[in-house]
C-alpha positions as CSV (number, residue, x, y, z in Angstrom):
1,M,41.6,12.3,-46.3
2,I,40.2,10.0,-49.0
3,E,39.9,7.2,-46.3
4,Q,37.9,9.5,-44.0
5,E,35.4,10.3,-46.8
6,Q,35.1,6.6,-47.6
7,D,34.4,5.8,-43.9
8,S,31.8,8.5,-43.7
9,A,30.0,7.2,-46.8
10,L,30.1,3.7,-45.5
11,E,28.7,4.7,-42.1
12,A,25.9,6.7,-43.8
13,R,25.1,3.6,-46.0
14,L,25.0,1.4,-42.9
15,R,22.6,3.7,-41.1
16,E,20.2,3.6,-44.1
17,L,20.3,-0.1,-44.2
18,L,19.6,-0.4,-40.4
19,A,16.8,2.1,-40.7
20,D,15.2,0.0,-43.5
21,D,15.5,-3.2,-41.5
22,A,14.0,-1.7,-38.4
23,G,10.9,-0.6,-40.5
24,E,10.5,-4.1,-41.8
25,V,10.6,-5.8,-38.4
26,R,8.3,-3.3,-36.6
27,P,5.2,-5.2,-35.3
28,G,1.9,-4.3,-36.8
29,Q,-1.1,-3.0,-34.9
30,A,-2.6,-5.5,-32.4
31,P,-5.9,-7.2,-33.6
32,V,-8.0,-5.6,-30.8
33,A,-11.3,-6.4,-32.5
34,D,-10.5,-10.1,-32.7
35,I,-9.3,-10.3,-29.1
36,V,-12.6,-8.6,-27.8
37,R,-14.7,-10.9,-30.0
38,R,-13.0,-14.0,-28.7
39,G,-13.3,-12.8,-25.1
40,Q,-17.0,-12.2,-25.5
41,H,-17.5,-15.6,-27.1
42,E,-15.7,-17.4,-24.1
43,R,-17.8,-15.4,-21.6
44,R,-21.0,-16.4,-23.3
45,R,-19.9,-20.0,-23.2
46,H,-19.2,-19.8,-19.4
47,L,-22.5,-18.1,-18.7
48,A,-24.4,-20.6,-20.8
49,A,-22.8,-23.5,-18.9
50,T,-23.7,-21.8,-15.6
51,A,-27.3,-21.4,-16.7
52,V,-27.6,-25.0,-17.7
53,A,-26.2,-26.1,-14.4
54,L,-28.8,-23.9,-12.6
55,V,-31.6,-25.6,-14.4
56,V,-30.2,-29.1,-13.6
57,L,-30.0,-28.2,-9.9
58,C,-33.6,-26.8,-10.0
59,G,-34.7,-30.1,-11.5
60,L,-33.0,-32.1,-8.8
61,A,-34.7,-30.0,-6.2
62,G,-38.1,-30.5,-7.7
63,I,-38.4,-27.0,-9.0
64,P,-39.4,-27.0,-12.7
65,A,-37.5,-24.7,-15.0
66,V,-39.8,-22.7,-17.2
67,A,-37.5,-20.7,-19.4
68,L,-33.9,-20.8,-20.5
69,T,-32.3,-18.6,-23.2
70,V,-28.7,-19.3,-24.2
71,T,-26.8,-17.7,-27.1
72,V,-23.2,-18.7,-27.8
73,D,-22.8,-17.3,-31.3
74,G,-22.9,-13.8,-32.8
75,D,-20.6,-10.8,-32.5
76,K,-22.7,-8.7,-30.1
77,D,-22.8,-9.3,-26.4
78,P,-26.5,-9.9,-25.7
79,G,-26.1,-9.0,-22.0
80,P,-26.8,-11.0,-18.8
81,A,-30.5,-11.1,-19.4
82,R,-30.1,-13.5,-22.2
83,Y,-28.6,-16.1,-19.9
84,L,-31.3,-15.9,-17.1
85,A,-32.5,-19.3,-16.2
86,M,-36.0,-18.8,-14.8
87,A,-37.4,-21.3,-12.3
88,S,-40.9,-21.5,-10.9
89,A,-41.4,-22.4,-7.2
90,T,-44.9,-23.7,-7.9
91,P,-45.2,-27.4,-7.1
92,S,-45.8,-29.9,-9.8
93,A,-49.4,-30.1,-11.2
94,D,-49.7,-33.6,-9.7
95,P,-50.0,-33.2,-5.9
96,G,-48.9,-36.8,-5.4
97,E,-45.4,-36.1,-6.8
98,R,-44.4,-33.7,-4.0
99,Q,-45.7,-33.5,-0.4
100,S,-46.2,-30.0,1.0
101,P,-43.8,-29.4,3.9
102,L,-46.5,-27.3,5.6
103,P,-49.2,-28.5,8.0
104,G,-52.9,-28.2,7.2
105,R,-54.7,-25.0,8.3
106,P,-57.3,-24.8,11.1
107,S,-60.9,-25.2,10.2
108,S,-61.7,-21.6,11.3
109,P,-59.7,-18.4,11.8
110,D,-61.3,-18.2,15.3
111,L,-59.1,-21.2,16.3
112,L,-56.0,-19.0,16.0
113,A,-56.4,-16.7,19.0
114,D,-54.4,-14.3,21.1
115,G,-52.4,-13.0,18.2
116,A,-51.3,-16.4,16.9
117,T,-51.1,-16.7,13.1
118,Y,-50.9,-19.7,10.8
119,E,-47.3,-19.0,9.9
120,Q,-46.4,-18.7,13.6
121,A,-48.3,-21.8,14.5
122,A,-46.6,-23.8,11.7
123,S,-43.2,-22.7,13.0
124,W,-44.1,-23.7,16.5
125,L,-45.3,-27.1,15.3
126,D,-42.0,-27.6,13.4
127,D,-40.1,-26.8,16.6
128,C,-42.3,-29.1,18.6
129,L,-41.7,-32.0,16.2
130,R,-37.9,-31.4,16.2
131,H,-38.0,-31.4,20.0
132,K,-40.1,-34.6,20.1
133,N,-37.9,-36.5,17.6
134,E,-34.6,-35.3,19.0
135,Y,-35.4,-36.4,22.5
136,G,-37.5,-39.4,21.7
137,I,-40.6,-38.0,23.4
138,L,-43.8,-40.1,22.9
139,S,-41.8,-42.5,20.7
140,E,-43.8,-45.4,22.0
141,V,-47.2,-43.9,21.1
142,L,-46.4,-41.6,18.2
143,P,-44.0,-42.3,15.3
144,R,-41.7,-39.7,13.8
145,L,-43.9,-37.2,12.2
146,Q,-43.5,-34.4,9.6
147,P,-45.5,-31.2,9.6
148,S,-47.2,-32.2,6.3
149,Q,-48.7,-35.2,8.1
150,L,-50.6,-33.0,10.5
151,R,-53.3,-30.4,10.6
152,I,-53.1,-27.4,13.0
153,L,-56.3,-27.8,15.0
154,M,-55.8,-24.6,17.0
155,A,-53.3,-22.2,18.6
156,H,-54.0,-19.8,21.5
157,G,-52.6,-18.3,24.6
158,A,-51.9,-20.6,27.6
159,T,-52.6,-17.7,29.9
160,R,-50.0,-15.4,31.5
161,E,-48.3,-16.5,34.6
162,D,-46.8,-14.0,37.0
163,K,-43.7,-16.2,37.4
164,V,-42.9,-16.4,33.7
165,P,-42.9,-13.0,31.8
166,G,-44.3,-13.1,28.3
167,G,-46.9,-15.8,28.8
168,A,-47.1,-18.9,26.7
169,Y,-49.1,-20.6,23.9
170,W,-50.6,-24.0,23.3
171,I,-50.6,-25.4,19.8
172,T,-52.6,-28.5,19.0
173,A,-52.2,-30.5,15.8
174,V,-53.9,-33.7,14.6
175,G,-53.5,-36.4,12.0
176,D,-56.6,-37.1,9.9
177,D,-55.4,-40.6,9.0
178,A,-56.3,-43.9,10.7
179,S,-53.9,-43.2,13.6
180,Q,-55.9,-40.1,14.7
181,A,-52.6,-38.7,16.1
182,V,-52.8,-35.8,18.5
183,L,-49.8,-33.6,19.3
184,M,-49.9,-30.7,21.8
185,C,-47.1,-28.4,22.6
186,R,-46.7,-25.6,25.0
187,I,-44.4,-22.8,23.7
188,Q,-42.8,-20.3,26.2
189,E,-41.0,-17.3,24.7
190,G,-40.2,-19.3,21.5
191,R,-39.0,-22.4,23.4
192,V,-40.8,-25.8,23.6
193,T,-41.5,-26.4,27.3
194,E,-44.0,-29.2,27.2
195,V,-45.0,-32.0,24.7
196,L,-48.2,-34.1,25.1
197,G,-49.8,-36.5,22.6
198,G,-50.8,-39.9,21.5
199,Q,-53.5,-41.5,19.5
200,G,-56.9,-39.9,19.6
201,P,-59.9,-41.8,21.0
202,Q,-61.0,-44.5,18.5
203,R,-64.7,-44.3,17.7
204,G,-66.8,-47.4,17.9
205,P,-70.4,-48.5,18.0
206,G,-70.7,-47.4,21.6
207,S,-68.9,-44.1,21.3
208,P,-70.9,-41.0,22.2
209,L,-71.9,-38.8,19.3
210,V,-69.6,-36.1,20.6
211,Q,-66.5,-37.4,22.3
212,R,-63.9,-35.3,24.1
213,D,-60.3,-36.1,23.6
214,P,-58.9,-36.8,27.1
215,K,-55.8,-34.6,26.4
216,A,-58.0,-31.6,26.0
217,L,-58.3,-31.3,29.8
218,N,-54.9,-29.5,29.7
219,L,-56.6,-26.7,27.8
220,W,-59.3,-25.9,30.4
221,Q,-58.4,-27.7,33.7
222,R,-55.0,-25.9,34.0
223,T,-56.4,-22.5,33.0
224,L,-54.9,-19.5,34.7
225,P,-56.2,-15.9,34.7
226,Q,-55.2,-13.2,32.3
227,V,-55.9,-9.6,33.1
228,R,-58.0,-7.8,30.5
229,T,-60.0,-4.6,30.8
230,G,-59.1,-4.4,34.5
231,K,-60.5,-7.9,35.5
232,P,-59.2,-11.4,35.2
233,V,-60.5,-13.6,32.5
234,Y,-59.7,-17.2,31.6
235,R,-58.7,-18.7,28.3
236,W,-59.9,-22.2,27.6
237,A,-60.1,-24.6,24.7
238,D,-61.6,-28.0,24.0
239,F,-61.5,-30.6,21.2
240,G,-62.6,-34.1,20.3
241,T,-64.3,-36.3,17.8
242,V,-67.9,-36.4,16.4
243,D,-70.2,-38.9,14.8
244,P,-70.8,-38.3,11.1
245,K,-74.4,-37.4,11.8
246,V,-73.2,-34.4,14.0
247,T,-72.7,-31.3,11.9
248,K,-72.7,-28.7,14.7
249,V,-71.2,-28.6,18.2
250,E,-71.7,-26.1,21.0
251,V,-69.2,-26.0,23.9
252,R,-70.3,-24.3,27.2
253,Y,-67.8,-23.5,29.9
254,G,-67.5,-20.8,32.6
255,G,-70.8,-19.3,31.7
256,H,-70.1,-18.8,28.0
257,T,-71.1,-20.9,25.0
258,V,-68.9,-21.2,21.9
259,Q,-69.8,-22.8,18.6
260,A,-67.1,-25.2,17.7
261,A,-65.6,-25.7,14.3
262,V,-66.5,-29.2,12.9
263,E,-64.3,-30.7,10.2
264,R,-63.2,-34.2,9.2
265,G,-64.8,-35.9,12.2
266,R,-63.4,-33.5,14.8
267,Y,-64.6,-30.5,16.7
268,A,-62.5,-27.7,18.2
269,A,-63.4,-24.6,20.2
270,V,-61.5,-21.7,21.8
271,G,-63.2,-19.4,24.3
272,M,-62.9,-17.1,27.3
273,S,-64.7,-17.3,30.6
274,D,-65.1,-15.2,33.7
275,G,-63.6,-17.9,35.9
276,P,-62.5,-21.6,36.0
277,E,-64.8,-24.5,36.7
278,T,-64.1,-27.9,38.1
279,A,-66.5,-29.6,35.8
280,P,-65.5,-30.2,32.1
281,P,-67.1,-28.1,29.4
282,Q,-70.6,-29.1,28.4
283,L,-71.0,-30.5,24.9
284,R,-74.1,-30.3,22.7
285,G,-74.3,-31.9,19.2
286,Y,-76.8,-31.1,16.5
287,D,-77.6,-32.9,13.2
288,A,-78.0,-31.3,9.8
289,R,-81.6,-30.4,10.5
290,G,-80.5,-28.5,13.7
291,A,-82.0,-31.0,16.0
292,L,-80.2,-31.6,19.3
293,V,-78.9,-35.2,19.2
294,Y,-76.4,-35.2,22.1
295,D,-76.0,-33.3,25.4
296,S,-73.2,-34.3,27.7
297,A,-75.1,-32.9,30.7
298,S,-77.7,-35.7,30.3
299,A,-75.6,-38.4,28.8
300,P,-74.9,-41.5,30.9
301,G,-71.4,-42.1,32.3
302,P,-68.9,-40.1,34.4
303,T,-69.3,-36.3,34.7
304,S,-65.6,-35.8,33.8
305,D,-63.7,-37.0,30.7
306,I,-60.4,-36.7,32.5
307,D,-57.8,-39.3,31.7
308,P,-55.4,-39.3,34.7
309,S,-52.6,-41.0,32.7
310,I,-51.5,-38.8,29.8
311,P,-48.1,-39.3,28.4
312,G,-46.0,-36.2,27.9
313,D,-42.9,-34.2,28.7
314,G,-42.8,-31.3,31.0
315,S,-39.3,-30.2,30.2
């Protein structure tokens, strides 16, 4: 009996000791605040590194970074806006540092006809240059060109053909440097179907005051009818070079006269006529006083400016 009481007392004492030990080894409350603070700090470091990398990439691409805010200290999360790297797409103040990838604009809005826009014409020119460079077209007479090296002279309908739904467009671009490069492309339903070009006529002491580019014949000699207001009409265009004393050019074709745009030693005109003519458009040039200084109808020489050998691609 005495032994049982001793065992019971011993067991009770052991239970007390075990309970005390368990309280001593029980883990304390997790440091949640410290864990959150460390996580926020690491996230800010990662975001800051990403922002800096973005600015470096913008610099390599030629896009100047104009603002960068990075905070890696502090207990509060400032939010994503604090890590926004702002970059400006505006070119450098010095135009010589970067060359614009876009071609120059036409001299007059009237040179974009039949629904053609500058953006569309620039896209066509880019496709034309890719086609030319990929297939080596005109490689002997024209080097590899970039859109920024050219100026869109005009873009207009190439008339609707019954055999080809959707019609077509001509785009003409020129280089204003010493090469006087001329590139013409026919676009059919978004596809380049013809490429013509070469160096423009070089002006000399014996050049006429208004000189048609031989490649322009494609824009009036190959005219086909369009149907408008119930009757066929004919789209035509013409371009060439002028003497510095010529400030105004009139182009007459198919019974209609159009005042051409004159810029950087070139003239360009787009018009409509009631019907085609076998003779080339008549050219009249005027000086700054408005005096007639050139008339192709009375000028000596052949009645046609057609050059029978024009390099190109009719694919």
